[in-house]
C-alpha positions in Angstrom: -3.8 19.5 3.8 -1.2 18.1 6.1 -2.4 16.4 9.3 -0.6 16.8 12.6 1.4 14.0 14.2 0.9 12.9 17.8 3.9 14.4 19.5 3.0 12.9 22.8 4.0 9.4 21.7 7.3 8.9 20.0 7.6 5.5 18.3 10.3 3.3 16.8 9.2 2.6 13.2 10.3 -0.4 11.2 10.1 0.0 7.4 10.3 -3.3 5.4 11.3 -2.7 1.8 10.9 -5.2 -1.0 12.5 -4.1 -4.3 15.7 -5.4 -5.9 16.7 -2.0 -7.3 18.0 0.5 -4.7 17.3 3.3 -7.2 13.6 2.2 -7.6 10.6 4.4 -6.8 9.7 2.0 -4.0 13.0 2.7 -2.4 12.5 6.4 -2.8 9.0 6.0 -1.2 10.5 4.1 1.7 13.1 6.9 2.2 10.3 9.6 2.1 8.2 7.7 4.6 11.1 7.3 7.0 12.0 11.0 6.6 8.4 11.9 7.5 8.5 9.7 10.6 11.7 11.2 11.8 10.3 14.7 11.2 7.5 13.8 13.6 10.1 12.8 16.3 10.1 9.0 15.7 13.1 6.8 15.3 13.4 4.6 12.2 14.9 1.3 11.1 15.0 -0.1 7.6 14.9 -3.8 6.7 15.9 -3.9 3.0 15.0 -7.5 2.2 16.8 -7.8 -1.1 20.0 -6.0 0.0 20.1 -8.2 3.1 19.5 -11.4 1.1 16.4 -12.5 3.0 15.3 -16.0 1.8 11.5 -16.0 1.3 11.2 -19.8 1.0 9.0 -21.4 3.6 10.6 -24.7 4.7 10.3 -27.5 7.1 12.7 -25.7 9.4 10.2 -22.9 9.7 7.4 -25.3 10.6 9.5 -27.0 13.2 10.4 -23.6 14.6 7.0 -22.0 14.7 6.5 -22.0 18.4 9.7 -20.4 19.7 13.5 -20.2 20.0 14.1 -23.0 17.5 13.1 -20.8 14.6 15.7 -20.3 11.9 18.3 -17.6 12.7 17.1 -15.1 10.0 13.5 -15.4 11.3 14.7 -14.7 14.8 16.5 -11.6 13.6 13.4 -10.3 11.9 11.3 -10.9 15.0 13.8 -9.0 17.1 13.3 -6.1 14.8 9.6 -6.3 15.2 9.9 -6.6 19.0 11.7 -3.2 18.9 9.0 -1.6 16.7 5.9 0.3 17.7 4.9 0.7 14.0 5.7 -1.3 10.9 5.4 -0.2 7.3 5.6 -2.6 4.4 6.8 -1.0 1.1 6.5 -3.0 -2.1 5.3 -2.4 -5.7 1.9 -3.8 -6.6 2.8 -7.0 -8.4 0.1 -8.9 -10.3 -2.4 -7.2 -8.0 -0.6 -8.7 -5.0 2.6 -8.8 -3.0 5.9 -9.6 -4.5 7.4 -13.0 -3.5 9.9 -11.7 -1.0 7.3 -9.7 1.0 4.9 -12.7 1.0 7.7 -15.0 2.1 8.8 -12.6 4.9 5.2 -12.6 6.2 4.9 -16.4 5.9 8.2 -17.1 7.7 8.4 -14.3 10.2 4.8 -14.0 11.4 4.4 -17.6 12.3 2.0 -19.6 14.3 2.9 -19.7 18.0 4.7 -16.3 17.7 2.2 -14.0 16.0 -1.0 -15.8 16.6 -2.5 -19.0 18.0 -4.9 -20.6 15.5 -6.3 -23.1 17.9 -6.9 -21.4 21.3 -8.0 -18.0 20.0 -7.9 -17.7 16.2 -9.1 -14.1 16.3 -6.4 -12.8 18.7 -2.9 -11.8 17.8 -0.1 -12.8 20.3 1.7 -9.5 19.6 1.3 -6.3 21.4 -0.7 -3.5 19.7 1.2 -1.7 16.9 0.5 0.6 14.0 0.7 -0.9 10.6 1.0 0.8 7.2 1.1 -0.6 3.7 2.8 1.8 1.3 2.4 0.5 -2.2 3.5 2.1 -5.5 1.1 1.1 -8.3 1.2 1.8 -12.0 -2.6 1.7 -12.1 -4.8 4.7 -11.5 -7.3 5.0 -8.6 -10.4 4.9 -10.7 -9.2 1.7 -12.5 -8.5 -0.1 -9.2 -11.8 1.0 -7.6 -14.0 0.2 -10.6 -12.6 -3.4 -10.9 -12.7 -4.0 -7.1 -9.0 -4.5 -6.7 -8.7 -1.9 -3.9 -11.5 -3.5 -1.8 -10.0 -6.9 -2.3 -6.6 -5.7 -1.1 -8.1 -3.9 1.9 -10.1 -7.0 2.9 -7.2 -9.4 2.5 -4.4 -7.3 4.0 -5.9 -4.6 6.3 -8.8 -6.7 7.7 -7.1 -10.0 7.5 -3.3 -10.1 7.6 -2.9 -7.0 9.8 -5.3 -8.5 12.3 -3.1 -11.5 12.9 -0.2 -9.0 13.3 -2.0 -7.3 16.1 -2.0 -3.9 14.3 -4.7 -1.8 16.0 -4.1 1.2 13.7 -4.0 0.1 10.0 -3.7 2.1 6.8 -3.4 1.3 3.1 -1.5 4.0 1.2 -1.5 3.3 -2.5 0.7 5.6 -4.6 -1.3 5.6 -7.8 0.3 6.3 -11.2 3.8 5.8 -9.9 5.1 5.3 -13.5 3.9 8.8 -14.4 5.6 12.1 -14.9 8.3 13.5 -12.6 5.7 15.9 -11.2 3.4 13.1 -10.5 6.1 11.0 -8.8 7.1 14.0 -6.7 3.6 14.4 -5.5 3.5 10.7 -4.5 6.7 11.1 -2.5 5.1 13.9 -0.6 2.2 11.5 0.1 4.7 8.9 1.4 6.4 11.6 3.6 3.0 12.6 5.1 2.1 8.9 5.8 5.3 8.7 7.9 4.8 12.2 9.5 1.1 11.5 10.5 1.5 8.0 11.9 -1.2 7.2 14.4 -0.3 5.7 17.7 -1.4 2.1 18.5 -4.8 2.0 20.2 
C-alpha cells in the first residue's frame, strides 16, 4: 500500500549515486527514487560520483581544511550541494556488507570535523541543520539471510544510528532492495519500492 507524501513541505532532494556503470541497477534505483520525489512535488539534484570523477582519497589537504573555507575545491562543491538540500539519499550497492570505496570516501572527506560535527565541544550534536536522510541500497542477498546473520542490524546501528546522527538527519530510513540480481519482475518491484521511498519522503523533524 502506498503512503501519502507531505504536500505541505516541498523539499530539495540531493541523491548521491555510487556506481561506475550508468546502466546499473543502482543507477535505475536512483532514477526511480528521484522520479518519486518529483511526483511528490520536490525538486531533485543528482551527484553521480563516478561520472563526475570524485576522488574518495582522504588526504592531508582534507585534514588542514576541516574547519572551513580552506577545504579542497571538490569538497566545497559537495558541501554547497548539501547546503541546498533538505533531504539527502545515498544510493550504492551493498559491497562486502558495507559501502563501496567512493561512498565511504565522499563521507570521510565531505562530512568533516568542524563542518558537520564538533567532536570536542559537543560530540553528540551535528553542526548541520535538520534534514531527512535515506540509504537506498540494492543488495543481492535476501532479507531472511541478512536478518538471520545480523547484517541488517549491524548496518542500521552503524549508518542510521551512528553516521546519520553526525549528519544531523532527524528523519532517517534504510531501504534495502533485496534480491536485486533476481528476475525482471523482481527488479521491477524493487524499482517501485525505490519510487515510493522518494514519493513518501518524511520532512525533517
